[in-house]
N, C-alpha and C positions, 0 to 999 in steps of 0.2 A: 326445384332442380329439371335444368332442360334436359328433357325427357330423351332425347337423340341425341346424338356424336357431337360435340361441342364445333366441329368442323362444316355442320351444316347448321350450326347455328346465325340466324340473318344480320343478327345484330354485329358479330364477328366477322360475318362476311361482306360487311357492311364497311365495315374498322377496314378491314383490309383493303377494298376495293380502292380507299380514301388514298393507303400507302405507297399502292403503285406507283405514285407520281413520280415517287424516289428514284432519284437517276441511278445508283447504286442497287440492285437486287440482288443478294445474294442467294444462290440455293444452298448455302450452308443454315441459313438465318432460319428459325422456324415459323416465323414472320410473313416469308415468301409465300403467295397467292397459292405457287406452285404446291407446298407441300398443308396448305390447309382449305384450298378449295376446290381441290382434283376430288373427283368423282369416288378415285380410289381410297382407299384407308392409307396413312404412311406407315403403315407399323413394322412397315419392311427395314424403314429406317435403319432400327435398334439392329439389325447384322450389316452396317456399312462397314463396321470393322473389319467383318470376314469379308466381305466381297470384295472393298475397295484395296486392303492395305495387307494382303496375305504378304505383303517382304516382308515380314517383322518374323524373320525364320530364327530370332533369337529372345530370349525373354530376359526381364529387365534384373539386373541383379541389386536390387533395394537396400535402403541402408534402415537395417531394422535396428531400432533404437534399443540400448540397454541389455545386447544381445552380442554373443561371441562372434556374431557376423559383423559387425560395425567397424568400418575401419578405422585404425588404430593412429592415422594420421590426424594434424589437425586440418580441421574443415577451414575450407577457402571463406566459405559463406554461413552466415547465422544470422538468423530471425527472428519475428516474437515468438514461433511457436518452439522454441526451444525450451519456453519455460511450461509448454501443455503437458499435459499428462498421457494424453490420446496417444495410442500408438499409430495411429495415421497421422495424426497433425505433427508426430514426432518425424516421422520418415520425410516430410517434405521441411524438417527445420533447417536442413544446410541448401537450399537452391537459395541459386541468386536470386529467385524471387523474392522480392522485401511483400513477405505473408504478413497479414493479420488474423488473430483469429476472430470470429464473429463475435461483436460487441461495439459499446457505445467509440473506445478509440477511430475505428476506419471508420464509422458512420459521421464521425466529427470532420476526420479528413474527408472525407469524401464531398460533407457540404461545404466546409469551408472552402478548397480548393476547386468546386464545381467540377469535379472530375464521375467519370463513370467508376463503377464497382465490379468487377471482375470476380464472379462466385463461382468456385470450384469447390463441388461437392461428392464426396466418394467415403470408403473404408478402407479400413489396413490391407486385407487378404483381396482389394480387386485387382483382378491382372490387369484391365486395361489401363484403371487409375495408375498402375506403374510403369506402364509402356506413355502414358502420355506426359507424368514428371520426367522419363529420360529424354524423350525426345522434345519437351520445349519447356519444360518446368526447370532442365539442369543447363537449355541454352541459353548462354550469355546473351547473345545477339534479342532473343525472344525477351530474356527479362529483362533487358534494359529498355524495351517498348514497354511493357509490362508497369516495369517501375517507376516509368516516365508519366504514363498517360492517365494512369487508372491507380484506383486503390485496390488492392487486391485480397481476396477472403477465404480464405479455408475451415472447411466445416466437416467433420467425422458426420455422416449421416446416421452412424447407432449414437453418438452421444447424444445430437440434436434434431432427431427425427423430425418436429416439428418444422425447423427450416426447410429440409428436405423436403417435407409433402408437402407447404406450399408451393416452391421452385416448380417440384416435379409435375404440380397439377397444373401448374404452368405451361410446362414444357408438351406435357400429355396433351392439354386440351388444345394446344395450339396444331400441334404435328401427327398426333394419332398415338404417341408412342414415347419412352423412355426408358433411361436406363446413366450407369455408372461406367468413368466419371461423367457427373453433369454437370454443364458449364453454363453458366448465365449473367448474361450483361444488365447490370440494375442503375436506375436512375440513384443519385446521392439521396433519395426519397426511400428507395430501398425496392420500388417497382419497378419489374422486370420488362426490358425489351426485348430481347432476344433470347436465343440459347440453344443447346444442342447437348452430345452426349461427347465423345470424344474425337477430337480434332486431330490430324493430321501435321505436322510440324510445316510441311509446305502445299501446294499446291500440286494435287497430283489426279490422274485418272480424270480431269476437268472437274475437280470438289475445290475449293475453297481450304488453304493448310492454315492452321491456328495463326502465323504471324500477318498474312494477309488478312485475317478476320481481325485481328487486332490491329491493322492498321486502318481500314474500312471502317471502324469505330470510333477511331481517333478522327477523321476525316469527318463522318455523318455527326458524331459528336460536335464537332467546331463549325458548321456549316447548317446543319440540320436539327438544331437540339430543338428547338421551340416545336418543331415536326412532330421527331421521337419522345418529347415529354408528353403531349396530348395523347399521341398512340398509346405509351405506357399507360398513364390513368385507366384512359378509356379501356384497353384491356384488362387493365386489374379488375375494374368496375362491373366486366362483364365475367370475367372469372369467378368475383365474389358475389355477385346475383345466379351464377350456374351450380356453384358448390348450397347456395340456400337450399334446405329440406324443402322441398315442395308438400306444401300441405293443403292439397285441398278436402284433406280430411281432416277440416278444424273440428266439426262435428263430431268426429270418432275420438278425438284427443277426449270432449268433453266426458262423451258419456263413456270412454274406456272401452270401445269398441277395439276388439282387433283384427288382424288378418285370419280369416279362417282355414281348415282343412285342403282347401282347392293348391293354397303355396305350398306345402308338403309333397302332395302328388306331384305339381308341376316340376317341383324341385327332385322327387323322387326321374321324372319322366327324362328332364333335361339331363341328370348325372348317366341315363341308362343308354341315351341315346349318343353319348361322348366318351362312352366306356370303349375302351378297347379291349376285345375280349381275349384275344392271343396271348399277349404278355401280362394285362392287367393296367392300372390306372387310366388316364386320361386324356384323349388328345395321343399324338404320335410323337414326335420330337419337337425340341428336347421333352424332357417326361421329369415332372417335379412330384416329389410322393404326395402333396397336395393332402397332410392327415387329416384337415377342415371336412374332405368329402366322404372321408372312412368314416369318422366320428358320426355324421349324420346317416351316412347306410347303416351302419350299428345300431343306433337307434332308430331308424324306421322298421328297420327287422325287427327288433325284439318288444316293439310295441303290438307286434299280428305275426311273431313267429310261424305258425302254424298257414297265414297266407302263402300260397306260391309263390306268388310278387314279392313281395317283402324278403321270402327266403331268396329269389335269387339277389337280392340285391345285396344281403348277405353274404354270397357266393363271391359276387361282385368285390367286396373287401378283400375276402380272405383272400381269393386269387391275386391280387394286386399286392398285399404284404406277402405273399409264398413267392413272387416272381421277385418283386426287389430283397426279398433276404438273398435268392438266388442270384442276384445279377454282381455287377460290378459296383455297382451304385453301393453295395457293404462290401467295407472292408474287413475280408475272410481272415486277413492274419493280422490284422491290429483293431480291428473291432471297428465300430460307430458307420453313421454311412454318411455320403458325399451328398452334395446341396442338388444336385440335378442329373440326371441320366441323357448324354446327348446325341442319344439314339433311341428309339422304340422299345429295345428289347430290356434296357434297366442295364446294359453292359460298358458302355464308356462314360461315366462318370466326370463330370465338372470336380474336381477330386477337393476342394475345399469341404468342410465341414463347420455347419455348425451349431452351435447349441441350441438353439431353438427346435432343430428340425430333430436330435437327438432326443429330445423333453416329448416332442407331442408323437413320435413314433415311438417312445418308451410306453406312453398311455395308450395308443390305438395297439400295440402288439401282445400287452397286457391284456385288453378288451377281446381280442381275436383267442386268447388263451382262458379266457373267462369262457366264451363263448362253446371253444371246442374241444378244450384240456388238451390240444394236441400239442406235445414236447416242442415242436418245432418254435412256435411263437413262444414258447418260455424261453427256450436257448436264446433267441434273437435278444429278448428284453433282458436276460441276463450281459450280453454282449454288448448292448446299447452302454447300460450302467456300468460293463467293466473299463470302457474306452472314458468314458465322462469321471470316472473316478479316477484313473491312474491318469488322462491327460490334460481336463479341463477344469483340476478341481484344485483351489486354492486351499492351501497347508491351513485355514484358518474355516472353511466350510463353503464359502463363497466359488461360484462356477466362473469360468475365465468364456469369454464370446467364442471364440475360431480357431479353426487351424487351416494355414494359408493352404493354397492348390501346388504352388508352385513351391520349389527347391533348388539346391543344389546335386548334381544327380551324385557326383563326390566330392570330397574336400578340395580335391585340385582344382576342381571346375571354378569358372569366372561367373558363369550364366546359369540362371534358374533355367527348368523346366518343368512344364506343366505336368504332375504326375509324377516327378520323378521318385518319390521318394514311396511309390504304390504299385508301381511295376516290373516286370520281369523280363527277362530275356531267357529264350531256350535254356542257353549256355549255362546261365547262372543257378537253372531248377536243378539240370542234370548235374552240376560240379557239388552244389548244396547236397543234393537228395541222392547221388551218390553212394549209397550203403542197397543191403536188401532186406525185404520185408522180412517181420520175425519168420514168417509160417512157412514160407519158399524161397529157397536161399538164390533161386532162379531169377526171383523178382524184382526188380529194382524200385527203389521207394518213388523216385521221379516217375517212372513209368504209368503207376499206380495215382500218382499225384494230378501228373498231365491229363490222363482219361479223364476224372473227376472234372478238374478245374478247366478245362479245354484248353491247356496250351501246348502252343502249336509252334513248331521250327521257325519260321518265320514269321512269328508275332500272330497274334488272334485279332488284331485290331484291322478291321477290313478298311480302309481307307475311303471306298465309294460308299459303304455306308454311316460311318462318323459324321455325323455336324457336329464338332468343335468350337462350341458359340462359349465364349470366356465371360466368367461372372457371370453381375447382376447386369451387365446389360443386356443380359436378357431378360425383360420387363414387359408383362401384359399389360396393355393399356385398360383402361376402365373400360369395364361390362356395362354394357346400358341397355344391351337387348340380347337375345340369343344370335343374332344376326352380329352382333359384335363377338361375340365367341368365333361361331362358325368362321368371322376373317379372318382372326388370328391365326385358329389353328391350321387355316390354307396357307397362309402367310409365314409359319414357322416352319412348312413342311416343303416351301418353294426353295430351288436354288439356291444354297448354301454354299460356302467354300468350304471344302473338304479338307478336315486337318490344315489347316495354313502354315501353323508353324513345323510340321512335319515333325513333331515330339513324341509321335507314339511306332513310328516306323519300327518293325521290329520289334518291338514290345507286347509282354502280354497283359492284361489286367484279367485277372483271376474271375470266372466266371463258374457258376455249376451248372454244368450241363446233363450228367448221369447223375442218377440215382445212387444210394451205397449198395442197393441191390443188384443195380446194372453191374455197377464197378465188383461187387462182388463173382456174381459169374462171369464177366469178361477175364480176370486172370484167377478165377478156382477158389475163392477164398470165403471165408462164412465174414458175414456181416459186423458181427462185433470186431475183427480182426481190419477188415478196412478201416472202420472209426477210428481206432485206436492208434493205428499208423498214419493217418489222416492228419489226427493231433500232434502226432510227432512231427508229420512236414512243415506243419503251421507254425510250431512251434521253433523249427530249425529258421526259418522264413524269418518267423519273427525276430528272433536276435541277430539275424544279421539286418535288420532293417533298423535295427538301432544303433548300428556303425554308419549307417547314411547321418547325412546333415540334414536335419529335423526341419520341415516347413517352417517358418515364422507362425509362434504364438501371438494372437490378441490378448493380451491377457485382463484387457477393460472388464470389467465385472459390470451388467448390467441390471438392475432392479428387473424390471419387465421379464427378461429371460431366465434369471434364476426364482422367478413365480414360477414359469411355467415348469423349471427344471426341478423346485418343490414337486408339484404337481407327479411329474415322471416316478422321481421315489416313490414318493406316496403309494401311486397307484399300483406301481411293481410292488411295493412291501405288501398291499394287500392282496392282491391276486395272487402272490407267489408264497405268501406266508412265510415274509422275511423281513425280519426285523430289525438285521441292520441295514436295510435300505432305507427304512421308516426312521430309522437314527441318523443315517445320512440325511434323508428331508428334515429332521431337527435339526441340525448343524447348518445346515443352509438357511434356517427361516432365522436362528441366532444369530448368523452372520450378516445380514439384512437388517434385523432391527439395530444389531451392534453398531453398522457401519452407513446404513443408508437411510436412516429414519431418525429422525428430528423429535425426540419426545414430546419436548417443551411446545411446539408446534402442530404436532400431530401430522405431520410433512414426511413424505417421500423424496428421495435425492432421486436422481435418474442413475446416477453410475460411482463409483470408487475406482481406485484404480491399481495396481502393481505396482510397488518402488523395487529399485534394483537390489535392494538385500529381503527381497521377498514380501515386507511387510506392508500393510495398506496404505494407500494413498489417496489425500483429496485435492482437488485444484482450491487455490483460495477464493473463489466465489462459484460454490459448489451448483450443479445444475438441480434447478427442481426438479420433480418427477412429473411422468406427463401421465395421461388416463391408462396406457398399457401396463404404467408400473403400479397403478392403484390396480386393474381390474384383475392383472394377470397374479398382482400377490395374492389380492384376496380370495383368487381361485385356488392357489396354491394353499395359503390356509385352511380353506375351510375343507382340503383334501388331506391337506395333513390332520387335523382333528379330527375327521371319521377311522384316518389309521392308526391314531395314537390317543386319540380319545381324552386328550390335554386338552382342558377347556381355556386355559389360555390364549391357544391360538384362534379358536374360536373370536374370543374376546377383543382382540387385535384385530380379526376378518372385519367387526362392524366398526370398531374404531375408524377402521381406514376408509370404511363405506360412506362413514358418513362422512368425512373430509371431500372423499372425492364428489360426493353430492356437493358439497360446499365449492369446491374449486371446478367441477369440469357440465355440472348438470344445466340445461339450457331451458329456463324458466320459460321462455315464449312458447316452444314449438317442441317440445321434452327431447330426449336423447342427452348423450355426452358429447360433448366437445373434445377433441384429442388433446386440445391444452389448455393450462387458466389460461386467463385476459393477460396478455402481454405486450408492453409497445413497441418490441422489437420486431413483430411480426404483422405484415399489409391484411393478412386473411386468420381467420380463424376457422377452421374446417370440424367437420366431423367425418370420423373413417366407417365409409357404408360399404367395406369390400372385405374379404376372408380372403387373405392370399396365403404368402409362405406362413406368415404368422396370422392370430385371427383377427378380426376387427375387434378393436376397445370395446364397442358395441354389444357387439356378440358375446363376450365375454362376461359385460356387466350385467347383463340380461340373465343369464343363467347365474350367477351369484344373488342379485337383486331375489330371483324365486327359492334359492337353498336357503338363502338368509331370511326370507320371508317363513318360509315353511319348519326352519331349526329354531328359529326365535319365536315366533307365532307374532310374527312384525306386518300388521297389515298395510301399512303403507310402502313397505317394500314390494309386495305385489303390486298396489298400485301405480308405482313407478314403473313397473317391468311393463304393463299393460301399455299405459301413456307412451314408452320409447317402443315398444310393437307395431301400437298405430302411427307412430312417428316415421317410422320405415315402410309403411304399406304398400306406395309405390313401385320400390324395390322387390319386396316380398312377393308381389302378386305378378310382378313382371319377368325379374331373372333369380330366381330365391339361389339358381346355381352359383350367383356372384355372393352369397350369403348362406351357404350351407349349415356353421354354427348357430348364425343368427336363427335360420329355420327349425335347427333342432330345437333352439330355447322357446320358439313358438309350440311347436309340439308338446313341450313340457309344462310350458304356459296353459294349455289345453286340459292336457293329461292332469296336470298338478304333482307333485313331488312324490315320490314312494317314501314316505316316513315309517320309518324301525326304529324303534327305541327298545335298548334292550336294557335291563336291572341290573344292579350290580354290580363290584368292582371289576375293574379290566382281568384282573388276575383272579378271579375266582372261577372255579374249574369250569361251572356250571355256564356263568355267563360269557367265558373263554369258548365254551363247547357253540352256543348259540351265534356269536361274532363268526365264528369261522363258516357256521353256514352261510350267513348274509353277504360276507365276504369271498363267497366262492361263485357266488352266481351275478352275471351281469346283468343288473336292473339299471336299466337308463333311471335320469333322474333322482337315483336314490338317495335318501337323503338319511343319516346314521346319526342317532344321538345313545348316550349311556347317562341313565338313569342312577348316580352310584350315591345316591340321598348327601351330596355335597350341596346343599343349600344357599352357599356362598358364590355359587360358581353361576355363569350367564347362565348355563342352560336353563337353573331352574326360577332365577331372577326374574329370566323373560317368558318362562312357560307355565300356566296354572295346571296346564294340561300335565306336564309332565311332572308337576310335583304330586299329582294324582296316582300317579303310576309307580305300583310297587308288585316286589317278589307277592306271590299268591301259590296257597296251595304249598307252603315251605320250600317252593322255587322259586329260581330267577325266573322272569318273564320278559317274554319277547310282544311287544305292540308293532302290527303293522296298520299302516292310514294309505289305502290308497286310494284315487278319484272319489277323494273328498270322504272316505267310509273307512272305517276306522273297524277292524275284527277284534274279537273278545283274544283277551292273550293266552299265549300257548308256550308250553313250559319246556319239550324237549326237540332236540335239533329234529329229530326225525317230523317232528309238527310241525315244527317252521320248515323245513325243507318244503312241505307238504302244500302249507299254505305258498310260499313265496312262487311254486311252481305253478300251482294253479291259478295264481294271483295275473301270471306273465301268459299262463297258456289260453 
């Protein structure tokens, strides 16, 4: 892989210099020399929406398919997307644009008519996707140009992450940044020639609008087709070469040598350098939860908890989680977490809620509870799962994808606003909580609530502090060096348009600024009274919120995100000793097996959908699963087995692992491709960065190590070694870009901690031993039940487990750590002492 920034690649620079002779140089086109060849990174382009188009004082009223908000009148236009199941595609089914879904019909038309393809990629809860739809895709004049001169394709990035990744790689490689909506012009052979993100409909502020961009490409394709065809071929080849893994370490692959401790030591340093100590988190604004960072910090701490440096890592993680829980990114009324905070205080979020965030945060808050036994973290776990169980759950057990940030303020309004479902005016708080607290009739509940949650008469959102940056148009570009990361943080904190939509003026975003003790002292109450009165107030506000129009629900069900959520429920069930959570994880696993798995071919599907009657629906040609679908689900099944100890889930996990290896493993340089071999993609890539979701290779590596220990499979451990060796360059230089793979690297060197308990799970002695294990955070722990079920995969796979039996008339616990096994112990006290000694 080209080790520096792609914008510095001499091959690309050469190609661009040759392209400079073109008469029409568009400042919007990402192939412009100004964008690629500048010494300054083009990352700030991500935020052009806010800097240049702050006139969007209104949010678009989107057409939410199959919802009560849908227009009851017959639509004027209907295109091929009407047959889709994706909520995002259905939102565009009545545009005047002649949209095609990604597929052969569109490709054949482009080739037959020799037309450029305009590819638009987004997702259903994307704010700027809605804006571009209203401004451009619903514009009859623009649609006429599109229909006459282009083949227009719409892609739901969550449904087809493979398509999104390929063309986002192109956009980011050429411009240094990216986001959604993603707009790319392709040749009929699917090779890109230009692209960007959001375009305004007309030329503004010295920038080319979408209509002008379309007309420019109509002219270019007629007059300079050969030049652009050649350029498209050349750039695609450069990107292909730049994304091939750099393997000067081929001898390492052969010998099985993997990177060493210097990688995780460097990751500790890099995370410490970018930690923001006042409010927690990493960087300034916008702030993302980045649970992968927290997973690494807790793992690194637990390896050496008495070390001062490692203890500081724990403190960083705990402080971040505590400040997030207090902040406005946490929905204090209806539970769950928003996707990110627009400010460094975690105060004002982008209000969209994603399933993958809830899943990963449930795991890290459960971990924090195990480390500290602080009820705060336990309460947050319950809070997250209350939200998911209530608002993101299909009746048959699957999990929906997301809730939108935007909604109608009232049923009489026609235009949506960011956060309308979640924010409050001071007047609303005073009117709704206009009652006395039980312990003192002179104190109004509104006073108590406002003090605790920082409610202000004129609103608590400071326009000079808040950087309102919509949706996934915020997208960190690829990190190839620590300098790249520093530049991103610098660009993120410079000169942003403040609240361009003016949607939060006079509004309050609830944020805990006082403790219960401080609130009690302020009003002369005891803390238990404060706690109960605040709970009453939250319930009143929750009931009132249910009267507001709800945000759009993306009820698409994705295998990968469901896998993450299975882990969330299973881990929470173990940490909190909550059987209902474990049973919920079982229901979700059964759902995936029923609707997203083909047992005949042992393959996963990417997605299924919710029909109008609430039943589960599928498209005529289901999308086959990608690496993330396999890796995340396998992780979920391993976590599920450890929580319920039903060996069927472990057996299915291994079946899927074998299929994953067949479909995605790179037999040449090791590691997993993100996609199986497909003819409709110009590149086959490997994910090598942990972002909002963990990278597929990071999770797959952990799975291989766990399965190797659980089933005594040397081939899995060997495959994990090769995978880690293939990432040597990244791990040696920027492990901060792969914190979860770095965590897997630590696990590889330490080896998993294998704990085997004898007996049936409902045996009193067995249950007592299991409770000891589950009450502790042991990174890389592998838990097996030796229940004498000789037909189970546990017994069929491991001769060692076959020899583990009760002794001295009692159930036994066997602990193997650092490739050394202890003598069996029989009492909870002895097991606790053994585990605590091993971790100290």
